[in-house]
mmCIF file of the N, C-alpha and C atoms, coordinates in Angstrom:
data_MODEL
# 
_entry.id   MODEL 
# 
loop_
_atom_site.group_PDB 
_atom_site.id 
_atom_site.type_symbol 
_atom_site.label_atom_id 
_atom_site.label_alt_id 
_atom_site.label_comp_id 
_atom_site.label_asym_id 
_atom_site.label_entity_id 
_atom_site.label_seq_id 
_atom_site.pdbx_PDB_ins_code 
_atom_site.Cartn_x 
_atom_site.Cartn_y 
_atom_site.Cartn_z 
_atom_site.occupancy 
_atom_site.B_iso_or_equiv 
_atom_site.pdbx_formal_charge 
_atom_site.auth_seq_id 
_atom_site.auth_comp_id 
_atom_site.auth_asym_id 
_atom_site.auth_atom_id 
_atom_site.pdbx_PDB_model_num 
ATOM 1   N N  . MET A 1 1  ? -29.687 1.644   -8.771  1.00 0.00 ? 1  MET A N  1 
ATOM 2   C CA . MET A 1 1  ? -29.534 0.340   -7.865  1.00 0.00 ? 1  MET A CA 1 
ATOM 3   C C  . MET A 1 1  ? -30.337 0.038   -8.550  1.00 0.00 ? 1  MET A C  1 
ATOM 4   N N  . SER A 1 2  ? -31.325 -0.311  -9.765  1.00 0.00 ? 2  SER A N  1 
ATOM 5   C CA . SER A 1 2  ? -32.226 -1.466  -10.303 1.00 0.00 ? 2  SER A CA 1 
ATOM 6   C C  . SER A 1 2  ? -31.638 -2.443  -10.679 1.00 0.00 ? 2  SER A C  1 
ATOM 7   N N  . ARG A 1 3  ? -30.724 -2.315  -11.306 1.00 0.00 ? 3  ARG A N  1 
ATOM 8   C CA . ARG A 1 3  ? -30.177 -3.418  -11.994 1.00 0.00 ? 3  ARG A CA 1 
ATOM 9   C C  . ARG A 1 3  ? -29.269 -4.114  -11.318 1.00 0.00 ? 3  ARG A C  1 
ATOM 10  N N  . PRO A 1 4  ? -28.974 -5.647  -11.033 1.00 0.00 ? 4  PRO A N  1 
ATOM 11  C CA . PRO A 1 4  ? -28.485 -6.252  -10.409 1.00 0.00 ? 4  PRO A CA 1 
ATOM 12  C C  . PRO A 1 4  ? -26.929 -5.691  -10.846 1.00 0.00 ? 4  PRO A C  1 
ATOM 13  N N  . LEU A 1 5  ? -25.666 -5.238  -10.366 1.00 0.00 ? 5  LEU A N  1 
ATOM 14  C CA . LEU A 1 5  ? -24.224 -5.162  -10.742 1.00 0.00 ? 5  LEU A CA 1 
ATOM 15  C C  . LEU A 1 5  ? -23.340 -6.807  -11.115 1.00 0.00 ? 5  LEU A C  1 
ATOM 16  N N  . ARG A 1 6  ? -22.770 -6.947  -12.119 1.00 0.00 ? 6  ARG A N  1 
ATOM 17  C CA . ARG A 1 6  ? -22.184 -7.808  -12.562 1.00 0.00 ? 6  ARG A CA 1 
ATOM 18  C C  . ARG A 1 6  ? -21.256 -8.855  -11.525 1.00 0.00 ? 6  ARG A C  1 
ATOM 19  N N  . PRO A 1 7  ? -20.630 -9.887  -11.213 1.00 0.00 ? 7  PRO A N  1 
ATOM 20  C CA . PRO A 1 7  ? -20.383 -10.537 -10.396 1.00 0.00 ? 7  PRO A CA 1 
ATOM 21  C C  . PRO A 1 7  ? -18.986 -10.459 -10.708 1.00 0.00 ? 7  PRO A C  1 
ATOM 22  N N  . VAL A 1 8  ? -18.019 -9.126  -9.713  1.00 0.00 ? 8  VAL A N  1 
ATOM 23  C CA . VAL A 1 8  ? -16.845 -8.979  -9.956  1.00 0.00 ? 8  VAL A CA 1 
ATOM 24  C C  . VAL A 1 8  ? -15.665 -10.481 -9.946  1.00 0.00 ? 8  VAL A C  1 
ATOM 25  N N  . PRO A 1 9  ? -15.149 -10.242 -10.641 1.00 0.00 ? 9  PRO A N  1 
ATOM 26  C CA . PRO A 1 9  ? -14.154 -11.325 -10.882 1.00 0.00 ? 9  PRO A CA 1 
ATOM 27  C C  . PRO A 1 9  ? -13.404 -11.789 -9.800  1.00 0.00 ? 9  PRO A C  1 
ATOM 28  N N  . ASP A 1 10 ? -12.466 -12.887 -9.273  1.00 0.00 ? 10 ASP A N  1 
ATOM 29  C CA . ASP A 1 10 ? -11.404 -12.815 -8.132  1.00 0.00 ? 10 ASP A CA 1 
ATOM 30  C C  . ASP A 1 10 ? -10.218 -12.169 -8.325  1.00 0.00 ? 10 ASP A C  1 
ATOM 31  N N  . THR A 1 11 ? -10.158 -11.960 -9.880  1.00 0.00 ? 11 THR A N  1 
ATOM 32  C CA . THR A 1 11 ? -9.025  -10.994 -10.099 1.00 0.00 ? 11 THR A CA 1 
ATOM 33  C C  . THR A 1 11 ? -9.291  -9.644  -10.452 1.00 0.00 ? 11 THR A C  1 
ATOM 34  N N  . ASP A 1 12 ? -8.782  -8.582  -9.760  1.00 0.00 ? 12 ASP A N  1 
ATOM 35  C CA . ASP A 1 12 ? -9.186  -7.796  -10.189 1.00 0.00 ? 12 ASP A CA 1 
ATOM 36  C C  . ASP A 1 12 ? -8.572  -7.020  -11.374 1.00 0.00 ? 12 ASP A C  1 
ATOM 37  N N  . LYS A 1 13 ? -9.248  -6.821  -12.424 1.00 0.00 ? 13 LYS A N  1 
ATOM 38  C CA . LYS A 1 13 ? -8.429  -6.216  -13.521 1.00 0.00 ? 13 LYS A CA 1 
ATOM 39  C C  . LYS A 1 13 ? -8.452  -4.949  -13.762 1.00 0.00 ? 13 LYS A C  1 
ATOM 40  N N  . THR A 1 14 ? -6.796  -4.208  -13.362 1.00 0.00 ? 14 THR A N  1 
ATOM 41  C CA . THR A 1 14 ? -6.881  -2.512  -13.433 1.00 0.00 ? 14 THR A CA 1 
ATOM 42  C C  . THR A 1 14 ? -7.151  -2.484  -15.309 1.00 0.00 ? 14 THR A C  1 
ATOM 43  N N  . LEU A 1 15 ? -7.270  -0.807  -15.523 1.00 0.00 ? 15 LEU A N  1 
ATOM 44  C CA . LEU A 1 15 ? -7.029  -0.809  -16.893 1.00 0.00 ? 15 LEU A CA 1 
ATOM 45  C C  . LEU A 1 15 ? -5.594  -0.464  -17.058 1.00 0.00 ? 15 LEU A C  1 
ATOM 46  N N  . PRO A 1 16 ? -5.325  -0.216  -18.096 1.00 0.00 ? 16 PRO A N  1 
ATOM 47  C CA . PRO A 1 16 ? -4.270  0.266   -18.526 1.00 0.00 ? 16 PRO A CA 1 
ATOM 48  C C  . PRO A 1 16 ? -4.054  1.714   -18.108 1.00 0.00 ? 16 PRO A C  1 
ATOM 49  N N  . GLY A 1 17 ? -2.456  1.311   -17.364 1.00 0.00 ? 17 GLY A N  1 
ATOM 50  C CA . GLY A 1 17 ? -1.914  3.195   -16.921 1.00 0.00 ? 17 GLY A CA 1 
ATOM 51  C C  . GLY A 1 17 ? -2.646  3.362   -15.765 1.00 0.00 ? 17 GLY A C  1 
ATOM 52  N N  . THR A 1 18 ? -3.313  2.810   -15.331 1.00 0.00 ? 18 THR A N  1 
ATOM 53  C CA . THR A 1 18 ? -3.976  2.903   -13.494 1.00 0.00 ? 18 THR A CA 1 
ATOM 54  C C  . THR A 1 18 ? -3.688  1.511   -12.866 1.00 0.00 ? 18 THR A C  1 
ATOM 55  N N  . SER A 1 19 ? -2.591  1.365   -13.370 1.00 0.00 ? 19 SER A N  1 
ATOM 56  C CA . SER A 1 19 ? -2.357  -0.389  -12.349 1.00 0.00 ? 19 SER A CA 1 
ATOM 57  C C  . SER A 1 19 ? -1.633  0.512   -11.276 1.00 0.00 ? 19 SER A C  1 
ATOM 58  N N  . PRO A 1 20 ? -1.552  0.206   -9.945  1.00 0.00 ? 20 PRO A N  1 
ATOM 59  C CA . PRO A 1 20 ? -1.062  0.777   -8.592  1.00 0.00 ? 20 PRO A CA 1 
ATOM 60  C C  . PRO A 1 20 ? 0.447   0.152   -8.851  1.00 0.00 ? 20 PRO A C  1 
ATOM 61  N N  . PRO A 1 21 ? 1.625   1.403   -8.190  1.00 0.00 ? 21 PRO A N  1 
ATOM 62  C CA . PRO A 1 21 ? 2.928   0.875   -8.360  1.00 0.00 ? 21 PRO A CA 1 
ATOM 63  C C  . PRO A 1 21 ? 3.143   -0.818  -7.524  1.00 0.00 ? 21 PRO A C  1 
ATOM 64  N N  . PRO A 1 22 ? 3.974   -1.576  -8.006  1.00 0.00 ? 22 PRO A N  1 
ATOM 65  C CA . PRO A 1 22 ? 4.655   -2.399  -7.230  1.00 0.00 ? 22 PRO A CA 1 
ATOM 66  C C  . PRO A 1 22 ? 4.468   -2.171  -5.795  1.00 0.00 ? 22 PRO A C  1 
ATOM 67  N N  . TYR A 1 23 ? 4.418   -3.226  -4.857  1.00 0.00 ? 23 TYR A N  1 
ATOM 68  C CA . TYR A 1 23 ? 4.550   -3.161  -3.387  1.00 0.00 ? 23 TYR A CA 1 
ATOM 69  C C  . TYR A 1 23 ? 5.767   -3.289  -2.887  1.00 0.00 ? 23 TYR A C  1 
ATOM 70  N N  . ASP A 1 24 ? 6.469   -2.268  -2.076  1.00 0.00 ? 24 ASP A N  1 
ATOM 71  C CA . ASP A 1 24 ? 7.906   -2.587  -1.826  1.00 0.00 ? 24 ASP A CA 1 
ATOM 72  C C  . ASP A 1 24 ? 7.667   -2.853  -0.325  1.00 0.00 ? 24 ASP A C  1 
ATOM 73  N N  . HIS A 1 25 ? 8.151   -4.070  -0.506  1.00 0.00 ? 25 HIS A N  1 
ATOM 74  C CA . HIS A 1 25 ? 8.300   -4.967  0.711   1.00 0.00 ? 25 HIS A CA 1 
ATOM 75  C C  . HIS A 1 25 ? 9.963   -4.719  1.675   1.00 0.00 ? 25 HIS A C  1 
ATOM 76  N N  . GLU A 1 26 ? 10.437  -3.516  1.107   1.00 0.00 ? 26 GLU A N  1 
ATOM 77  C CA . GLU A 1 26 ? 11.641  -3.321  2.189   1.00 0.00 ? 26 GLU A CA 1 
ATOM 78  C C  . GLU A 1 26 ? 10.598  -2.159  3.180   1.00 0.00 ? 26 GLU A C  1 
ATOM 79  N N  . PRO A 1 27 ? 11.568  -1.895  4.504   1.00 0.00 ? 27 PRO A N  1 
ATOM 80  C CA . PRO A 1 27 ? 10.976  -0.931  5.363   1.00 0.00 ? 27 PRO A CA 1 
ATOM 81  C C  . PRO A 1 27 ? 11.139  0.438   5.055   1.00 0.00 ? 27 PRO A C  1 
ATOM 82  N N  . VAL A 1 28 ? 9.653   0.948   5.081   1.00 0.00 ? 28 VAL A N  1 
ATOM 83  C CA . VAL A 1 28 ? 9.893   2.103   5.103   1.00 0.00 ? 28 VAL A CA 1 
ATOM 84  C C  . VAL A 1 28 ? 10.077  3.127   6.222   1.00 0.00 ? 28 VAL A C  1 
ATOM 85  N N  . GLU A 1 29 ? 10.818  3.962   5.635   1.00 0.00 ? 29 GLU A N  1 
ATOM 86  C CA . GLU A 1 29 ? 11.592  5.216   6.879   1.00 0.00 ? 29 GLU A CA 1 
ATOM 87  C C  . GLU A 1 29 ? 10.627  6.034   7.001   1.00 0.00 ? 29 GLU A C  1 
ATOM 88  N N  . ARG A 1 30 ? 10.200  6.160   8.699   1.00 0.00 ? 30 ARG A N  1 
ATOM 89  C CA . ARG A 1 30 ? 9.060   6.640   8.963   1.00 0.00 ? 30 ARG A CA 1 
ATOM 90  C C  . ARG A 1 30 ? 9.684   7.370   10.343  1.00 0.00 ? 30 ARG A C  1 
ATOM 91  N N  . PRO A 1 31 ? 8.471   8.834   10.172  1.00 0.00 ? 31 PRO A N  1 
ATOM 92  C CA . PRO A 1 31 ? 9.165   9.946   11.189  1.00 0.00 ? 31 PRO A CA 1 
ATOM 93  C C  . PRO A 1 31 ? 9.337   9.175   12.936  1.00 0.00 ? 31 PRO A C  1 
ATOM 94  N N  . GLY A 1 32 ? 9.717   9.698   13.953  1.00 0.00 ? 32 GLY A N  1 
ATOM 95  C CA . GLY A 1 32 ? 9.552   9.065   15.102  1.00 0.00 ? 32 GLY A CA 1 
ATOM 96  C C  . GLY A 1 32 ? 10.284  8.421   15.752  1.00 0.00 ? 32 GLY A C  1 
ATOM 97  N N  . PRO A 1 33 ? 10.693  7.939   16.667  1.00 0.00 ? 33 PRO A N  1 
ATOM 98  C CA . PRO A 1 33 ? 11.273  6.917   17.262  1.00 0.00 ? 33 PRO A CA 1 
ATOM 99  C C  . PRO A 1 33 ? 10.866  5.602   16.928  1.00 0.00 ? 33 PRO A C  1 
ATOM 100 N N  . ASP A 1 34 ? 11.560  5.168   16.732  1.00 0.00 ? 34 ASP A N  1 
ATOM 101 C CA . ASP A 1 34 ? 11.827  3.186   15.882  1.00 0.00 ? 34 ASP A CA 1 
ATOM 102 C C  . ASP A 1 34 ? 12.281  2.607   16.947  1.00 0.00 ? 34 ASP A C  1 
ATOM 103 N N  . PRO A 1 35 ? 11.519  1.041   17.291  1.00 0.00 ? 35 PRO A N  1 
ATOM 104 C CA . PRO A 1 35 ? 11.500  -0.005  18.192  1.00 0.00 ? 35 PRO A CA 1 
ATOM 105 C C  . PRO A 1 35 ? 13.004  -0.294  17.986  1.00 0.00 ? 35 PRO A C  1 
ATOM 106 N N  . ASP A 1 36 ? 13.570  -0.416  16.690  1.00 0.00 ? 36 ASP A N  1 
ATOM 107 C CA . ASP A 1 36 ? 14.888  -0.641  16.674  1.00 0.00 ? 36 ASP A CA 1 
ATOM 108 C C  . ASP A 1 36 ? 15.796  0.090   17.330  1.00 0.00 ? 36 ASP A C  1 
ATOM 109 N N  . THR A 1 37 ? 15.406  1.435   17.211  1.00 0.00 ? 37 THR A N  1 
ATOM 110 C CA . THR A 1 37 ? 16.576  2.081   17.659  1.00 0.00 ? 37 THR A CA 1 
ATOM 111 C C  . THR A 1 37 ? 16.432  2.346   19.151  1.00 0.00 ? 37 THR A C  1 
ATOM 112 N N  . ASP A 1 38 ? 15.505  1.622   19.751  1.00 0.00 ? 38 ASP A N  1 
ATOM 113 C CA . ASP A 1 38 ? 15.362  1.919   21.298  1.00 0.00 ? 38 ASP A CA 1 
ATOM 114 C C  . ASP A 1 38 ? 14.913  3.905   21.580  1.00 0.00 ? 38 ASP A C  1 
ATOM 115 N N  . GLY A 1 39 ? 14.260  4.016   20.408  1.00 0.00 ? 39 GLY A N  1 
ATOM 116 C CA . GLY A 1 39 ? 13.483  5.744   20.762  1.00 0.00 ? 39 GLY A CA 1 
ATOM 117 C C  . GLY A 1 39 ? 14.458  6.695   20.637  1.00 0.00 ? 39 GLY A C  1 
ATOM 118 N N  . GLU A 1 40 ? 15.481  6.363   20.047  1.00 0.00 ? 40 GLU A N  1 
ATOM 119 C CA . GLU A 1 40 ? 16.934  7.182   20.047  1.00 0.00 ? 40 GLU A CA 1 
ATOM 120 C C  . GLU A 1 40 ? 16.413  7.897   18.657  1.00 0.00 ? 40 GLU A C  1 
ATOM 121 N N  . PRO A 1 41 ? 16.466  9.348   18.811  1.00 0.00 ? 41 PRO A N  1 
ATOM 122 C CA . PRO A 1 41 ? 16.237  10.518  17.962  1.00 0.00 ? 41 PRO A CA 1 
ATOM 123 C C  . PRO A 1 41 ? 16.814  10.433  16.672  1.00 0.00 ? 41 PRO A C  1 
ATOM 124 N N  . LEU A 1 42 ? 16.400  10.573  15.535  1.00 0.00 ? 42 LEU A N  1 
ATOM 125 C CA . LEU A 1 42 ? 16.392  9.783   13.869  1.00 0.00 ? 42 LEU A CA 1 
ATOM 126 C C  . LEU A 1 42 ? 17.792  11.211  13.795  1.00 0.00 ? 42 LEU A C  1 
ATOM 127 N N  . GLU A 1 43 ? 19.324  10.556  13.852  1.00 0.00 ? 43 GLU A N  1 
ATOM 128 C CA . GLU A 1 43 ? 19.883  11.713  12.693  1.00 0.00 ? 43 GLU A CA 1 
ATOM 129 C C  . GLU A 1 43 ? 20.118  12.768  11.273  1.00 0.00 ? 43 GLU A C  1 
ATOM 130 N N  . THR A 1 44 ? 19.424  13.996  11.550  1.00 0.00 ? 44 THR A N  1 
ATOM 131 C CA . THR A 1 44 ? 19.168  14.121  10.259  1.00 0.00 ? 44 THR A CA 1 
ATOM 132 C C  . THR A 1 44 ? 20.995  15.190  9.616   1.00 0.00 ? 44 THR A C  1 
# 
């Protein structure tokens, strides 16, 4: 806490092999009633 940290660049550079998976823009299936199904139970 004595020496100041280097300024963080606007673009976060992730180390090789540690990059997060690409964000999925597709709808994610989540349990429970869905607004699109009017609260109907999901068929399993």
